[in-house]
C-alpha positions as CSV (number, residue, x, y, z in Angstrom):
1,M,-12.4,36.7,1.6
2,V,-11.9,34.3,-1.2
3,L,-14.5,36.3,-3.6
4,G,-12.4,39.3,-3.2
5,I,-9.1,37.3,-4.2
6,Q,-11.1,36.2,-7.2
7,V,-12.7,39.7,-8.4
8,F,-9.0,40.7,-7.5
9,G,-7.1,38.4,-9.8
10,T,-10.0,38.8,-12.6
11,V,-9.5,42.7,-12.8
12,F,-5.4,42.3,-12.9
13,G,-6.2,39.7,-16.0
14,A,-8.1,42.3,-17.4
15,F,-5.6,45.0,-16.9
16,M,-2.7,43.1,-18.0
17,L,-5.1,42.1,-20.8
18,Y,-5.4,45.8,-21.8
19,M,-1.8,46.5,-21.2
20,S,-0.7,44.3,-23.7
21,F,-3.1,45.5,-25.8
22,L,-1.8,48.9,-25.4
23,Q,1.8,47.6,-26.3
24,W,0.7,45.8,-29.4
25,K,-0.8,48.9,-30.8
26,K,2.1,50.9,-30.1
27,K,4.1,48.6,-31.9
28,Q,6.2,47.6,-29.0
29,F,5.1,44.0,-29.0
30,T,4.9,41.4,-31.9
31,L,1.9,39.5,-32.8
32,N,3.3,36.6,-31.3
33,E,4.0,38.7,-28.0
34,W,0.9,40.1,-27.9
35,A,-0.9,36.5,-28.6
36,F,1.1,35.0,-25.3
37,W,0.5,37.8,-22.9
38,S,-3.4,37.9,-23.9
39,A,-3.7,34.3,-23.8
40,F,-1.7,34.3,-20.0
41,A,-3.9,36.8,-19.0
42,V,-7.3,35.6,-19.9
43,L,-6.0,32.2,-18.5
44,F,-5.3,34.0,-15.2
45,S,-8.5,35.7,-15.2
46,V,-10.5,32.1,-15.8
47,I,-8.9,30.5,-13.2
48,S,-8.9,33.4,-10.9
49,A,-12.3,33.5,-11.1
50,F,-13.3,29.5,-11.3
51,P,-10.7,28.4,-8.8
52,D,-12.1,24.6,-9.0
53,I,-11.7,24.1,-12.5
54,I,-7.7,23.1,-11.4
55,N,-9.1,20.8,-8.8
56,P,-8.6,17.6,-11.3
57,L,-5.1,18.6,-12.1
58,L,-3.9,18.6,-8.4
59,P,-4.3,15.0,-7.6
60,Q,-2.2,13.9,-10.8
61,L,0.8,16.3,-9.8
62,K,0.6,15.2,-6.4
63,L,0.1,18.2,-5.0
64,E,-2.7,19.0,-1.8
65,R,-3.7,22.3,-2.2
66,K,-4.0,25.0,-5.1
67,L,-2.0,27.5,-3.5
68,D,1.1,25.1,-4.2
69,L,0.4,24.9,-7.6
70,F,0.6,28.5,-8.1
71,I,3.4,28.9,-5.9
72,I,5.5,26.3,-8.3
73,L,3.8,27.7,-11.4
74,G,5.0,31.5,-10.2
75,F,8.3,30.7,-9.7
76,M,9.2,28.9,-12.8
77,F,7.7,31.7,-14.6
78,L,10.0,34.1,-12.9
79,I,13.2,31.7,-13.5
80,A,12.0,31.5,-17.3
81,S,11.4,35.6,-17.5
82,T,15.0,36.0,-15.7
83,F,16.8,33.7,-17.9
84,Y,15.4,35.5,-21.3
85,S,15.9,38.9,-20.1
86,Y,19.6,37.8,-19.3
87,R,20.0,36.2,-22.7
88,I,18.4,39.5,-24.3
89,V,21.1,41.9,-22.3
90,R,23.8,39.6,-22.9
91,S,23.1,39.9,-26.8
92,T,22.8,43.3,-26.4
93,Q,26.0,43.8,-24.4
94,K,28.0,41.5,-27.2
95,R,26.6,43.9,-29.8
96,L,27.3,47.3,-28.4
97,E,30.8,46.0,-27.5
98,E,31.3,44.5,-31.4
99,L,29.9,48.2,-32.3
100,V,32.4,50.1,-30.0
101,R,35.5,47.9,-31.2
102,Q,34.5,48.4,-35.0
103,L,34.0,52.2,-34.4
104,A,37.7,52.5,-32.8
105,L,39.2,50.8,-35.3
106,E,37.9,53.0,-37.8
107,R,38.7,56.2,-36.1
108,A,42.2,54.4,-35.5
109,Q,42.7,54.3,-39.2
110,E,41.6,57.9,-40.0
111,P,43.6,59.7,-37.3
112,D,43.5,63.0,-38.9
113,L,39.7,63.2,-38.8
114,F,39.5,61.9,-35.4
115,R,41.8,64.7,-34.3
116,K,40.0,67.6,-36.0
117,N,36.7,66.3,-34.7
118,I,38.3,66.7,-31.0
119,N,39.9,70.1,-31.7
120,Q,36.9,71.4,-33.0
121,K,35.1,70.5,-29.8
122,T,37.5,71.5,-27.3
123,R,37.4,75.0,-29.0
124,K,34.0,75.4,-28.6
């Protein structure tokens, strides 16, 4: 059973490495993002294949099982990624509001041009 989980974890890490490489080649990831996700995938694969390498770390963290460490790290990663995503969405929302506000002010200053555009669209 443990060998199956190790193989699955290693294959998943290789898949993540491949996906991060594809995103970098498509220019959707910067070099730093690609390096981060690649390092994460390689680390995940290594720990999946050789889980005993973290045994010396467990007593220092006062944890009994490896699974406790993985659960804690998983929650930390999920909270950090959720916070980062929220921050990006809020930043985008503020920029969009500013853009809409700016466009509305520009159109308010040119009412004749705006009315012509509306009249042309309604005639079609």
